[in-house]
C-alpha positions in Angstrom: -22.2 -155.6 58.6 -20.7 -154.0 61.7 -17.2 -154.9 60.6 -17.8 -153.8 57.0 -19.2 -150.4 58.1 -16.3 -149.9 60.6 -13.6 -150.9 58.1 -15.2 -148.7 55.4 -15.1 -151.5 53.0 -11.4 -152.4 53.6 -10.2 -155.9 54.5 -8.9 -154.8 57.9 -9.6 -152.5 60.8 -6.8 -150.1 61.7 -6.3 -149.2 65.3 -8.6 -146.2 65.2 -11.4 -148.0 63.5 -11.1 -151.0 65.9 -11.2 -148.6 68.9 -14.3 -146.9 67.6 -16.0 -150.2 66.9 -15.3 -151.6 70.3 -16.4 -148.4 72.1 -19.6 -147.9 70.1 -20.7 -151.5 69.4 -19.4 -153.6 72.3 -19.6 -151.1 75.2 -22.7 -152.7 76.6 -21.2 -156.1 76.9 -17.5 -155.4 77.6 -16.2 -153.8 80.8 -13.1 -152.1 79.3 -14.7 -150.9 76.1 -13.8 -147.3 76.9 -10.3 -147.9 78.0 -7.7 -147.1 75.3 -5.1 -149.3 76.9 -7.5 -152.3 77.2 -8.6 -151.9 73.6 -5.0 -151.8 72.4 -4.2 -154.9 74.4 -7.2 -156.6 73.0 -6.2 -155.6 69.4 -2.7 -157.0 70.0 -4.2 -160.2 71.3 -6.4 -160.6 68.3 -3.7 -159.7 65.7 -2.6 -163.2 64.9 -0.3 -162.1 62.0 1.1 -159.1 63.8 0.3 -156.6 61.0 -1.1 -154.0 63.4 -4.6 -154.4 62.0 -7.6 -156.6 62.8 -8.9 -158.7 59.9 -12.5 -160.1 59.7 -11.3 -163.5 60.9 -9.5 -161.9 63.9 -12.6 -159.8 64.7 -14.8 -162.9 64.4 -12.6 -164.6 67.0 -13.5 -161.8 69.4 -17.2 -162.2 68.6 -16.9 -165.9 69.2 -15.2 -165.4 72.5 -17.8 -162.9 73.6 -20.6 -165.2 72.6 -19.1 -168.1 74.5 -18.5 -165.9 77.6 -22.1 -164.6 77.6 -23.4 -168.1 77.1 -21.4 -169.4 80.1 -22.6 -166.4 82.2 -26.2 -167.0 81.3 -26.0 -170.8 82.0 -24.2 -170.1 85.3 -26.9 -167.6 86.3 -29.6 -170.2 85.6 -28.2 -172.7 88.0 -29.7 -172.8 91.5 -27.6 -171.3 94.3 -26.0 -173.8 96.6 
């Protein structure tokens, strides 16, 4: 639903919509969520077909990466200190 709301029903997020989505929705879990240059770099990294937009699949790749990172962080925090 976050993607659909942010894209306003379109198939892709343009740069402005992607920046707003990252800043508002992912700011609590991403360090650079308020950095325009970091968001632009992230968008370029996600943009597999180089169309300047982020599709749902490309966005889903970001969500998968974040979920994996958070899971690894959680499991690392649960291990006893050596």
